[in-house]
N, C-alpha and C positions, 0 to 999 in steps of 0.2 A: 829492615832492608827489603824483605820480600814484598811488603806493602808498596814501597816506592817503585820497585821494579815491575810490579804487576798492575799498577793502576792504569785504568783505561778511561778516556773521555767518552761519555755516552749520551750527551745532550740533555741529561737530567738537570744540569746546572750550566751556568755560563762558562766560557773558556777561561775568563778571568778567575772565576772561583776554582776551577780545576787546577790551574797553575798555582794559585795561592795554597790550595790544599797540598799539592806536591811539595811546595816550598816549606810548608809547616812540617811535613814528614821529614824532610831533609834537615830542618832546624832541630827537630827532636833527636835525630840520629847524631847530630853534632854535639848535643848536650850529653849524649852517652859515650862521647869520645870517638865517634865514627863519622868524621866529616866526609862529605861527598864532594869529590872534585867537580868544579863547575862544568867542565867539558863533558863528564859523565852525566851530570844532572841535566844538561841541555839534551843529551841523547836520550835519557829516560823520558823527558817530556815529549820529544819527537816520537818515541816508540809508543807513547800512551795514546797517540792520535789514531782515529779510525782510518780506514782505507780511503775515505773521501779526501783526506789530506795528503794522498800519495804524491801529487804534483808538487805540493808545497814542500814535502820532505825531499823530493828529488832536486828541486831548486836550491834548497839549503845545502845539500850534499855537493852541489857543483860550485858553491862559493869558495873563493880563496880565503876570504876573511870569515872566520867562524864567529858566530854571535855569542855574546854572553847571555845569561839567563834573562836579564832585563830586556835586551834587544829582542830575543825570541818571544818574550811575553808581549812586548809591544806589537810585534808583527802578527802574532796570533789573535790578539784582541782587536 
């Protein structure tokens, strides 16, 4: 769980790869009986973004309809 909550996007790979890596960590947690709620997972991804994504995060937080993980992934990529 600590890996998932502390992961940061650092431009060493693509955004797609970053989200996939986070998804893989969440899947491993699920196999251990510790499923991650999708709303929390979306928030973990948003929290992993650097400060350059501040306006993106602010825009997301003002939406009435919250995205699922796939919608967030699409918007980031």
